[in-house]
N, C-alpha and C positions, 0 to 999 in steps of 0.2 A: 496250612498252618493250623495248629491245634488251639482251641479256645481254652484259656486257663480258667479253672473253677476254684472258688474259694472253699477251703475246708477239705476234709478227707472223706466225708460222709457220702456214701453212694447215692442216697436219696437227694442230697444237696446238689450233687453233680447232675442228676437226672432232671431235677427241677430247672436248673439253669439252662440245661440243654433244651428243654421244652420251650423256655422263654426265648432263647436265641433262635431256635429253629422256627418258631411261630413268627417272630419278627422278620426273619429272613424271607419267609413265604409272603408276608404282607408287603415287605419292601420290594419284592419282585413284581408285585401287582400294582402298587400305588407309590406315589412320591413319599419321601421321608416325612415331609410336613403333614401329610394327610393321614399318617398312621399314628394313632394315639396309644398311650400306655394302656388305656381301657381295652382297646381292640387287641393288643398283644396278650394281655392276661386272660382275656376271654377266650382267645384262640388257644392259649396254652392250658387253659383249665385250672388256673391258680388264682389265689387272692391278689388283689392289687398291692397290698402291703408286702407280699412276698417279692414282688418285682424289685422293691427298693432295698431288699436284703442283698441283692446281687448287683444292682446298677444304681449309681447315684442319681441318674437322670436318663431320659430318653436319649440325649446326646451321647452319654457314656455307652449305651447299648449300640447306637449308630457307629460309634468309634470301633467297638468290638466287631461289628459287622463289616466295617470298612477294612479293618486289618485282615480279616479272613478273606474278603473279596479281593483285595490287592494281591495277596499271596497267590490266589488262583489266577488272577490276571497275569502276573509275572510268569507263572508256569505256562500259560497259554502263549505268551510272547516267546518263551524259549522253544515251545513246540513249533511255532511259526518259523522261527529262524532255522530250526533243524529240518524243516520241510523244504527249504530253499534249494535250488540246484547246486550240486556239488561243484566246488570251484568258483562259486559266485564271489564277486569282489566285495571287499569290506564296505565300500561306498554303496553298492547295490543292497547289501544286507542292512545297513543302517537306514537307508531310504525306505526299504520294505518294512523294517521294524517301525519306522515313523508312521507310515501309512496304516499299519495294523493298530498302533496306539490311537491314532486319530479316529479310525473306524470304531474302535471299542468305546472311546470317550463319547463320540457323538451318537453312537447307536445303542450299544448295550448299557452304557451308564446314563447318558443323557444330561441335558443342561441342568435340570432341577436337582438331580442327585449330585452332580459336580459342585453346584452352588452350595448345597448343604455340606458336602465334604470339606470345602474350603472354610466354611463357617466354623465347623467343628475343629478343624486344625488351627485356625486363627484364634479361637477362644482360649486355647491352652488349658482347658479344664480337665482334659484327659491326656494320657501319654500316647502320642502318635509317632513315636520314634521309628517304629517298624515301617511306617510309610514315608516319613520325611527324612529319616537318617540315611547315612551313606552305606549302611549294611543291607539296604533293600536289594533284593535279587536283581532288579532291573539294572542297577549299577554294574553288577557282576557280569551279566550277559552282554551289556553294552561295551564294557571294558574288554571282554574277550574278543569281540568282533574287531575293535580298534587295535588290540594287541596283534591279532593275526595280520591285519593290514600293514602294520609297521614291520612285522617280521618278514613278510613277503615283499617288502619294498614299495608297496602301493601308497602307503602313508608315511609321513615323516613329521616329527615334532620334538621339540626339546622338553615338552611336557610328557608325563607318564600316561599310559593308557587309562589308569584309574582317575587321574585328574581330568583327562579329556572326556571320560565317561560322565564325570560329575558335571562338566559344562554341558554335555549333551542332554542329560536328564533335567538339569536346571532350565535349559532353554525350552524343552518340551513342557515342563511344568508352568513356566512363565507364559507360554503361548496358550496353554489351556486356561490359565487365569484370564488372559486377555480375551479369549473366546467368551468366558463367562460374563465379563463386564461389557462386552460389545454385542452380545447375543441379541438378535439373530443375524446381525449385519456383519458377520465375520466368518470367513471360511477357514476353519481350523486346519484341515488337511493341507490346503494350499499354502497357508502361512508357515505351517510346520515344515513342510518339504522345502520351501524357499529358504528358511533359516538354516536347515540342516545342510542344504547344498552350499550355502555361503560358508558354513563351518568346514565342510569337506574340502572346498576349494582352497581354504587356508592351510590345510595340512596335506594336500595332495602332493605326492612326490614328483609329479610331472606338471610343472607350471603351464598354465594355459589350457589344460585339459578341461573339457566341458562335462558337467554332470547333468 
């Protein structure tokens, strides 16, 4: 995903890029709450007032960072699916994708960053449609797996693949939120896989099959 810059001036774009890149480096080392605007501008080598020409607040910059990060995450999920054995069932692919998401959330992202991400999304101070909207790439790749499962007779449902994908992603998001509020006494991967297995049993074309 490309970061949008205000204005057409090349120096303006360069300055915003410095701010964003400096923040991204700091966010990779420290938790969101531990990174201050002062640290960002010092790392970028710009005046503090310049920061607010481009971002209304630190949360607005975090939102831009999250939009970029989620885009790269979804691309990684697509690569993960593409790496699975040829002929793998739709059920196995969705379960593998679920494991990958759980691993990324608990490992690469972590509890504190997920907590801050939900805070930014719930505040509605910045537009997060790229993450929360149905146009997110994760919906597309999930729907594609489900569609192939229906086409080959493995899955069946009166609902469309797109609607089923929305249910899948909504469930994963809800379980991630549950993980945040029950942390650390909640196994994200275990609960996510259990929930997805329940969903798959409901649309499996062979009643009684075990996932």
